[in-house]
TORVOPA-102100 format. One record per residue (C-alpha): residue number from 1; residue in three letters; x, y, z. Coordinates in steps of 0.05 Angstrom, whole numbers, plus 5000, padded with zeros to 4 digits. Each point is the difference from the previous one (the first is absolute). Layout:
// residues N
+------+--------+------+-------+------+
! mivo ! torkol ! east ! north !   up !
+------+--------+------+-------+------+
!  NUM !    Ala !    X !     Y !    Z !
...
+------+--------+------+-------+------+
END
This chain:
// residues 148
+------+--------+------+-------+------+
! mivo ! torkol ! east ! north !   up !
+------+--------+------+-------+------+
!    1 !    Met ! 5267 !  4972 ! 4392 !
!    2 !    Pro ! 4941 !  5025 ! 5030 !
!    3 !    Val ! 4965 !  4934 ! 5005 !
!    4 !    Met ! 5068 !  4963 ! 5028 !
!    5 !    Ala ! 4995 !  5060 ! 5050 !
!    6 !    Leu ! 4931 !  4977 ! 5021 !
!    7 !    Met ! 5020 !  4930 ! 5000 !
!    8 !    Ile ! 5055 !  5012 ! 5042 !
!    9 !    Leu ! 4963 !  5043 ! 5051 !
!   10 !    Ser ! 4946 !  4966 ! 5005 !
!   11 !    Gly ! 5039 !  4940 ! 5021 !
!   12 !    Leu ! 5035 !  5045 ! 5048 !
!   13 !    Leu ! 4924 !  5022 ! 5035 !
!   14 !    Gln ! 4981 !  4929 ! 5006 !
!   15 !    Asp ! 5058 !  4974 ! 5028 !
!   16 !    Tyr ! 5002 !  5056 ! 5045 !
!   17 !    Leu ! 4924 !  4988 ! 5014 !
!   18 !    His ! 5018 !  4921 ! 5014 !
!   19 !    Ser ! 5055 !  5026 ! 5050 !
!   20 !    Leu ! 4954 !  5040 ! 5041 !
!   21 !    Val ! 4954 !  4940 ! 5006 !
!   22 !    Arg ! 5045 !  4956 ! 5026 !
!   23 !    Gln ! 5017 !  5057 ! 5053 !
!   24 !    Gly ! 4923 !  5007 ! 5017 !
!   25 !    Ile ! 5008 !  5075 ! 4990 !
!   26 !    Ile ! 4937 !  4994 ! 4944 !
!   27 !    Asn ! 4957 !  4933 ! 4983 !
!   28 !    Asp ! 4990 !  4970 ! 4937 !
!   29 !    Gln ! 4945 !  5030 ! 4981 !
!   30 !    Leu ! 5022 !  5071 ! 4999 !
!   31 !    Ala ! 5065 !  4961 ! 4949 !
!   32 !    Lys ! 4940 !  4972 ! 4957 !
!   33 !    Val ! 4973 !  5074 ! 4997 !
!   34 !    Val ! 5056 !  5032 ! 4985 !
!   35 !    Thr ! 5015 !  4957 ! 4940 !
!   36 !    Gln ! 4926 !  4993 ! 4973 !
!   37 !    Asn ! 4993 !  5085 ! 5003 !
!   38 !    Cys ! 5074 !  5009 ! 4963 !
!   39 !    Leu ! 4963 !  4970 ! 4948 !
!   40 !    Asp ! 4944 !  5028 ! 5010 !
!   41 !    Asp ! 5004 !  5070 ! 5041 !
!   42 !    Pro ! 5066 !  5015 ! 5019 !
!   43 !    Asp ! 4988 !  5070 ! 5028 !
!   44 !    Phe ! 4944 !  4958 ! 5050 !
!   45 !    Ile ! 5056 !  4973 ! 5044 !
!   46 !    Val ! 5046 !  5061 ! 5001 !
!   47 !    Arg ! 4935 !  5043 ! 5023 !
!   48 !    Ser ! 4970 !  4941 ! 5050 !
!   49 !    Ile ! 5083 !  4999 ! 5029 !
!   50 !    His ! 5001 !  5080 ! 5015 !
!   51 !    Val ! 4930 !  4994 ! 5026 !
!   52 !    Tyr ! 5012 !  4950 ! 5049 !
!   53 !    Thr ! 5073 !  5036 ! 5024 !
!   54 !    Asn ! 4968 !  5065 ! 4997 !
!   55 !    Asp ! 4937 !  4972 ! 5059 !
!   56 !    Ala ! 5042 !  4961 ! 5032 !
!   57 !    Asp ! 5046 !  5046 ! 5017 !
!   58 !    Met ! 4957 !  5046 ! 5028 !
!   59 !    Leu ! 4964 !  4948 ! 5038 !
!   60 !    Leu ! 5064 !  4984 ! 5040 !
!   61 !    Leu ! 5014 !  5070 ! 5010 !
!   62 !    Glu ! 4932 !  5010 ! 5019 !
!   63 !    Ile ! 5010 !  4950 ! 5051 !
!   64 !    Lys ! 5074 !  5010 ! 5021 !
!   65 !    Asn ! 4972 !  5080 ! 5013 !
!   66 !    Ser ! 4939 !  4973 ! 5047 !
!   67 !    Ile ! 5040 !  4946 ! 5029 !
!   68 !    Asp ! 5025 !  5047 ! 5056 !
!   69 !    Leu ! 4940 !  5043 ! 5014 !
!   70 !    Pro ! 4969 !  5007 ! 5070 !
!   71 !    Gly ! 4931 !  4980 ! 4982 !
!   72 !    Val ! 5021 !  4958 ! 4940 !
!   73 !    Asp ! 4945 !  4964 ! 4959 !
!   74 !    Phe ! 5013 !  4934 ! 4996 !
!   75 !    Thr ! 4939 !  4987 ! 4962 !
!   76 !    Lys ! 5019 !  5044 ! 4949 !
!   77 !    Leu ! 5071 !  4969 ! 4999 !
!   78 !    Ala ! 4972 !  4930 ! 4990 !
!   79 !    Gly ! 4961 !  5033 ! 4940 !
!   80 !    His ! 5055 !  5022 ! 4966 !
!   81 !    Ala ! 5035 !  4937 ! 5009 !
!   82 !    Gln ! 4946 !  4961 ! 4976 !
!   83 !    Ile ! 4999 !  5041 ! 4936 !
!   84 !    Leu ! 5071 !  4995 ! 4987 !
!   85 !    His ! 4992 !  4918 ! 5014 !
!   86 !    Met ! 4950 !  5005 ! 4949 !
!   87 !    Lys ! 5039 !  5035 ! 4944 !
!   88 !    Ser ! 5058 !  4960 ! 5014 !
!   89 !    Ser ! 4961 !  4943 ! 4995 !
!   90 !    Arg ! 4957 !  5020 ! 4929 !
!   91 !    Ile ! 5079 !  5021 ! 4974 !
!   92 !    Gly ! 5033 !  4936 ! 5027 !
!   93 !    Ala ! 5044 !  5024 ! 5047 !
!   94 !    Asp ! 5008 !  4950 ! 5037 !
!   95 !    His ! 5060 !  5016 ! 5056 !
!   96 !    Met ! 4950 !  5070 ! 5010 !
!   97 !    Arg ! 4931 !  4970 ! 5010 !
!   98 !    Leu ! 5038 !  4951 ! 5045 !
!   99 !    Ala ! 5025 !  5069 ! 5041 !
!  100 !    Cys ! 4935 !  5031 ! 4999 !
!  101 !    Thr ! 4982 !  4936 ! 5043 !
!  102 !    Gly ! 5045 !  5019 ! 5054 !
!  103 !    Leu ! 4970 !  5069 ! 5000 !
!  104 !    Ile ! 4933 !  4990 ! 5001 !
!  105 !    Gln ! 4997 !  4959 ! 5061 !
!  106 !    Ala ! 5042 !  5045 ! 5041 !
!  107 !    Ser ! 4952 !  5053 ! 4982 !
!  108 !    Ile ! 4945 !  4951 ! 5020 !
!  109 !    Glu ! 5034 !  4984 ! 5062 !
!  110 !    Lys ! 5013 !  5077 ! 5017 !
!  111 !    Asp ! 5070 !  4977 ! 5009 !
!  112 !    Arg ! 5052 !  5067 ! 4987 !
!  113 !    Ser ! 5060 !  4954 ! 5007 !
!  114 !    Lys ! 4976 !  4944 ! 4968 !
!  115 !    Leu ! 4973 !  5050 ! 4936 !
!  116 !    Ser ! 5065 !  5043 ! 4997 !
!  117 !    Arg ! 5038 !  4933 ! 4991 !
!  118 !    Ala ! 4946 !  4969 ! 4947 !
!  119 !    Leu ! 5016 !  5076 ! 4969 !
!  120 !    Thr ! 5078 !  4993 ! 4986 !
!  121 !    Trp ! 4985 !  4929 ! 4976 !
!  122 !    Ala ! 4951 !  5022 ! 4941 !
!  123 !    Glu ! 5038 !  5059 ! 4994 !
!  124 !    Thr ! 5054 !  4957 ! 4987 !
!  125 !    Glu ! 4968 !  4946 ! 4952 !
!  126 !    Phe ! 4965 !  5063 ! 4960 !
!  127 !    Asp ! 5073 !  5026 ! 4992 !
!  128 !    Lys ! 5015 !  4933 ! 4961 !
!  129 !    Thr ! 4932 !  4997 ! 4969 !
!  130 !    Arg ! 5006 !  5071 ! 4973 !
!  131 !    Asn ! 5066 !  4989 ! 4974 !
!  132 !    Ala ! 4980 !  4933 ! 4963 !
!  133 !    Leu ! 4932 !  5036 ! 4977 !
!  134 !    Glu ! 5039 !  5058 ! 4969 !
!  135 !    Ser ! 5053 !  4960 ! 4971 !
!  136 !    Ile ! 4941 !  4965 ! 4963 !
!  137 !    Ala ! 4976 !  5064 ! 4984 !
!  138 !    Gln ! 5066 !  5026 ! 4965 !
!  139 !    Met ! 5004 !  4936 ! 4956 !
!  140 !    Glu ! 4928 !  5013 ! 4976 !
!  141 !    Gln ! 5008 !  5062 ! 4980 !
!  142 !    Arg ! 5060 !  4984 ! 4960 !
!  143 !    Ile ! 4959 !  4935 ! 4966 !
!  144 !    Ile ! 4959 !  5066 ! 4982 !
!  145 !    Arg ! 5050 !  5039 ! 4975 !
!  146 !    Val ! 5024 !  4940 ! 4960 !
!  147 !    Lys ! 4932 !  4988 ! 4971 !
!  148 !    Asn ! 4991 !  5082 ! 4983 !
+------+--------+------+-------+------+
END
């Protein structure tokens, strides 16, 4: 029975990954990494997702809390956005990576209004990305439980 359950869960995970790639939420590189690490080190994906979502949450909150300050340091905000862009690229979160580009540009231009709109877009994309990545992590955890 565990072999059948493992095959079903793995198939569902693959279908879900392909769906996310088609939607552009993640890239196919992440889908390949998940597939490979599912066999080698399934905990790696779960850990990576948790680190990314925690870091992204913190960076977006820092930008949000700083945006309306009278002496806002746009260079610091651009740095936060660049770090988030890099982390999103590294994990394969394509929609987040694109949203970060808007944050970076608005910070460089020192345009609060544009930065506020870009932040709203980034937060929306992050919610979608976080939900997708957390679903991947949950599926990975189920596979780990079935294997054990």
